[in-house]
C-alpha positions as CSV (number, residue, x, y, z in Angstrom):
1,X,0.0,0.0,0.0
2,X,1.4,3.4,-0.9
3,X,1.5,5.5,2.2
4,X,0.5,8.7,0.4
5,X,-3.0,7.3,0.0
6,X,-3.6,8.0,3.7
7,X,-3.4,11.7,2.8
8,X,-5.7,11.4,-0.1
9,X,-9.1,12.4,1.2
10,X,-11.1,11.2,-1.8
11,X,-9.3,8.0,-2.8
12,X,-8.8,6.3,0.6
13,X,-12.5,5.4,1.3
14,X,-12.9,3.8,-2.1
15,X,-9.6,1.9,-1.6
16,X,-10.8,0.6,1.8
17,X,-14.3,-0.4,0.4
18,X,-12.7,-2.2,-2.5
19,X,-10.3,-4.2,-0.2
20,X,-13.1,-5.1,2.3
21,X,-15.5,-6.2,-0.5
22,X,-13.0,-8.8,-1.5
23,X,-12.4,-10.7,1.7
24,X,-14.2,-13.6,3.3
25,X,-16.4,-12.8,6.3
26,X,-17.0,-15.4,9.1
27,X,-20.1,-13.9,10.6
28,X,-22.4,-16.8,9.9
29,X,-20.1,-19.4,11.4
30,X,-19.2,-17.4,14.5
31,X,-22.8,-16.4,15.1
32,X,-23.9,-20.1,14.9
33,X,-21.2,-20.9,17.5
34,X,-22.6,-18.3,19.8
35,X,-26.2,-19.5,19.4
36,X,-25.0,-23.1,20.1
37,X,-23.2,-22.0,23.2
38,X,-26.5,-20.7,24.7
39,X,-27.3,-24.4,25.4
40,X,-24.1,-24.9,27.4
41,X,-22.9,-23.9,30.8
42,X,-20.6,-21.4,29.3
43,X,-22.6,-19.2,26.9
44,X,-20.8,-16.7,24.7
45,X,-21.9,-13.2,23.8
46,X,-21.9,-11.3,20.5
47,X,-20.9,-7.6,20.2
48,X,-20.9,-5.2,17.3
49,X,-18.3,-2.5,17.2
50,X,-17.6,0.3,14.7
51,X,-14.1,1.2,13.6
52,X,-14.4,4.9,12.8
53,X,-12.3,6.6,10.2
54,X,-12.1,10.4,9.9
55,X,-10.0,12.8,7.8
56,X,-8.2,15.2,10.1
57,X,-5.6,18.0,10.1
58,X,-2.9,16.8,12.5
59,X,-0.7,18.9,14.8
60,X,2.2,18.7,12.4
61,X,0.2,20.6,9.8
62,X,-0.4,17.5,7.6
63,X,-3.8,15.9,7.0
64,X,-4.5,12.2,6.9
65,X,-7.0,9.6,8.0
66,X,-7.3,8.7,11.7
67,X,-9.0,6.1,13.8
68,X,-11.4,7.6,16.3
69,X,-11.3,5.4,19.4
70,X,-12.7,5.7,22.9
71,X,-11.1,5.4,26.3
72,X,-13.4,3.5,28.6
73,X,-14.2,5.4,31.8
74,X,-13.8,4.1,35.4
75,X,-17.6,3.4,35.6
76,X,-17.6,0.4,33.2
77,X,-15.9,-2.9,32.8
78,X,-12.4,-3.0,31.2
79,X,-11.9,0.6,32.5
80,X,-9.1,2.5,31.0
81,X,-8.9,0.4,27.8
82,X,-8.9,1.9,24.4
83,X,-11.6,0.5,22.3
84,X,-14.0,1.0,19.3
85,X,-17.5,2.3,20.1
86,X,-19.8,-0.7,20.4
87,X,-21.3,-3.2,22.7
88,X,-23.4,-6.3,23.3
89,X,-26.0,-7.3,20.7
90,X,-29.6,-6.4,21.8
91,X,-32.7,-8.1,20.4
92,X,-34.0,-4.8,19.1
93,X,-31.0,-4.4,16.9
94,X,-32.6,-6.9,14.5
95,X,-35.5,-4.5,14.1
96,X,-33.4,-1.5,13.5
97,X,-31.3,-3.4,11.0
98,X,-34.2,-3.1,8.6
99,X,-33.8,0.7,8.2
100,X,-30.5,2.7,8.2
101,X,-28.1,-0.2,8.5
102,X,-30.0,-2.2,5.9
103,X,-29.9,0.6,3.4
104,X,-26.2,1.2,4.0
105,X,-25.2,-2.5,3.6
106,X,-27.4,-3.1,0.6
107,X,-26.0,0.0,-1.1
108,X,-22.4,-1.1,-0.3
109,X,-22.8,-4.6,-1.8
110,X,-24.6,-3.3,-4.9
111,X,-21.7,-0.9,-5.6
112,X,-19.2,-3.7,-4.9
113,X,-21.0,-6.3,-7.0
114,X,-18.3,-6.6,-9.6
115,X,-15.4,-7.1,-7.2
116,X,-16.9,-8.8,-4.1
117,X,-16.5,-12.4,-3.0
118,X,-20.0,-13.9,-3.0
119,X,-21.7,-13.3,0.4
120,X,-24.9,-15.2,1.0
121,X,-28.1,-13.6,2.3
122,X,-27.6,-14.8,5.9
123,X,-24.1,-13.3,6.1
124,X,-25.4,-10.0,4.6
125,X,-28.3,-9.9,7.1
126,X,-25.9,-10.5,10.0
127,X,-23.7,-7.6,8.7
128,X,-26.8,-5.4,8.8
129,X,-27.7,-6.5,12.3
130,X,-24.3,-5.9,13.8
131,X,-24.0,-2.6,12.0
132,X,-27.3,-1.6,13.6
133,X,-25.9,-2.9,16.9
134,X,-22.7,-0.9,16.6
135,X,-24.4,2.3,15.5
136,X,-26.9,2.1,18.4
137,X,-24.0,1.7,20.9
138,X,-22.0,4.5,19.2
139,X,-25.0,6.8,19.6
140,X,-25.3,5.9,23.3
141,X,-21.6,6.2,24.0
142,X,-20.4,9.2,21.9
143,X,-23.6,10.7,20.4
144,X,-22.7,9.5,16.8
145,X,-25.6,10.4,14.6
146,X,-26.4,7.2,12.6
147,X,-27.5,9.3,9.6
148,X,-24.0,10.7,9.0
149,X,-21.8,7.7,8.5
150,X,-20.6,5.9,5.3
151,X,-20.3,2.1,5.5
152,X,-17.0,0.9,4.1
153,X,-17.3,-2.8,4.9
154,X,-17.1,-5.6,7.4
155,X,-14.0,-7.2,9.0
156,X,-13.6,-10.8,10.2
157,X,-14.7,-11.5,13.8
158,X,-12.4,-11.4,16.8
159,X,-12.9,-13.6,19.9
160,X,-11.7,-12.4,23.2
161,X,-9.5,-14.7,25.4
162,X,-10.4,-13.3,28.9
163,X,-14.1,-13.1,28.3
164,X,-16.6,-15.3,26.4
165,X,-17.3,-12.8,23.8
166,X,-17.0,-12.5,20.0
167,X,-16.6,-9.1,18.3
168,X,-18.2,-8.3,14.9
169,X,-16.3,-5.2,13.6
170,X,-17.6,-2.9,10.9
171,X,-15.6,0.0,9.3
172,X,-17.3,3.4,8.8
173,X,-16.3,6.8,7.7
174,X,-17.7,9.9,9.4
175,X,-17.4,13.5,8.2
176,X,-15.0,16.1,9.6
177,X,-15.6,18.1,11.6
178,X,-17.8,16.1,14.0
179,X,-18.6,17.0,17.6
180,X,-19.1,14.0,19.9
181,X,-21.3,14.0,23.0
182,X,-19.7,11.6,25.5
183,X,-21.7,9.5,27.9
184,X,-20.4,8.6,31.4
185,X,-19.1,5.4,29.9
186,X,-16.4,7.2,27.9
187,X,-13.5,9.2,29.4
188,X,-12.4,10.7,26.0
189,X,-12.1,10.2,22.3
190,X,-8.6,9.5,20.9
191,X,-7.6,10.3,17.3
192,X,-4.9,7.9,16.1
193,X,-3.3,8.5,12.7
194,X,-3.4,5.4,10.5
195,X,0.2,6.0,9.7
196,X,1.1,5.3,13.4
197,X,0.7,1.6,12.7
198,X,3.3,1.7,9.9
199,X,6.0,3.0,12.2
200,X,7.8,0.3,14.1
201,X,8.9,2.6,16.8
202,X,5.3,2.9,18.2
203,X,5.1,-0.9,18.9
204,X,5.9,-2.4,22.3
205,X,5.2,-5.5,24.4
206,X,2.7,-5.3,27.2
207,X,3.1,-7.5,30.2
208,X,-0.4,-8.0,31.7
209,X,-0.7,-9.2,35.3
210,X,-4.1,-10.6,36.2
211,X,-5.7,-11.8,39.4
212,X,-9.5,-12.0,39.2
213,X,-12.3,-12.1,41.8
214,X,-12.9,-15.8,41.6
215,X,-9.2,-16.9,42.0
216,X,-6.1,-16.1,43.9
217,X,-3.9,-17.3,40.9
218,X,-1.8,-14.6,39.3
219,X,-1.2,-14.8,35.6
220,X,1.4,-13.0,33.6
221,X,1.0,-12.7,29.8
222,X,2.7,-10.7,27.0
223,X,0.7,-8.9,24.3
224,X,1.8,-6.7,21.4
225,X,0.6,-3.1,21.8
226,X,0.9,0.4,20.4
227,X,2.0,3.3,22.5
228,X,0.0,6.5,21.8
229,X,0.2,10.2,22.8
230,X,-3.2,11.5,23.6
231,X,-2.5,15.1,22.6
232,X,-2.2,16.2,26.2
233,X,1.2,14.8,26.8
234,X,-0.1,11.5,28.3
235,X,0.8,8.1,27.1
236,X,-1.9,5.6,26.3
237,X,-1.6,1.9,25.5
238,X,-3.6,0.3,22.7
239,X,-3.7,-3.5,23.1
240,X,-6.0,-6.5,23.1
241,X,-9.0,-6.8,20.9
242,X,-8.9,-3.3,19.4
243,X,-5.2,-3.6,18.6
244,X,-5.8,-6.9,16.8
245,X,-8.9,-5.6,14.9
246,X,-7.0,-2.6,13.7
247,X,-3.8,-4.5,12.7
248,X,-5.9,-7.1,10.9
249,X,-7.7,-4.3,9.0
250,X,-4.4,-2.8,8.0
251,X,-2.9,-6.1,7.0
252,X,-5.9,-6.5,4.6
253,X,-5.2,-3.0,3.2
254,X,-1.5,-3.4,2.9
255,X,-1.1,-7.0,1.8
256,X,0.1,-8.1,5.2
257,X,2.8,-5.4,5.1
258,X,3.0,-4.0,8.7
259,X,6.4,-3.3,10.2
260,X,8.2,-5.3,12.8
261,X,8.7,-3.5,16.1
262,X,11.9,-1.5,15.9
263,X,12.6,-1.3,19.6
264,X,12.2,-3.9,22.5
265,X,10.0,-1.6,24.6
266,X,8.3,-3.4,27.4
267,X,5.7,-2.0,29.8
268,X,3.5,-3.5,32.5
269,X,-0.2,-3.3,33.2
270,X,-1.9,-4.8,36.3
271,X,-5.6,-5.6,35.8
272,X,-7.7,-5.1,38.9
273,X,-9.9,-7.9,40.4
274,X,-12.9,-6.0,39.0
275,X,-11.5,-5.5,35.5
276,X,-14.1,-7.7,33.8
277,X,-17.1,-7.1,36.1
278,X,-16.6,-3.3,36.3
279,X,-17.8,-3.4,39.8
280,X,-15.5,-1.3,41.9
281,X,-17.4,-1.8,45.1
């Protein structure tokens, strides 16, 4: 992928849509696994998230596409994590999917008809449902008006390791400027230039130490991560599901051409006993 396409306001969305139209999507298989798990002692949950792209003028005077991510507030589970707007699928999302999301997805696949891998009706319906799910959550979390987005395609699912949950990611473009209205669940919105992920100096290893409420066992695990500057001089760490969703997206765009980390930075993060539950009492 030519890096100058990130500065091309008009070409980049079409480039993304063309790439995503040509990939296999595993929504049908993953959703079936989730439904089957409902009959077991360990049911899994489904969650739609929206990976938001926006064209911004940066502090260095250049303009390029950025990811608009949220930092979860101390009032919710996984507090302090950087994530995409989104959340658990709600039964009503299937009703909403017949309106805004349905029109966006139908229009996308009509435009992509000549270059898309065949996607059956069930897969397309699931894309509509999870887009509606993600847009509803984005409205609740950051006040994103569902009428202003452009749908650029769906990404393969990502299943979490610490929680029985599978994420269904959708990529959307929103206009600039856009003023968010943050709920109590969101501490702030971070704007991360896409080019950040093509610079090996931003990568690090995160040592995660966990000891949850139902066990006294302490676990140490290493995860790749990205170190970010939040604009106020504070460092943030992007890791876990969101890191993997974004890097998978960029591998699709670049032909698996992300850089190797150029420094052996290693940082430590201790997860509280209430990290998953969000209950600080």
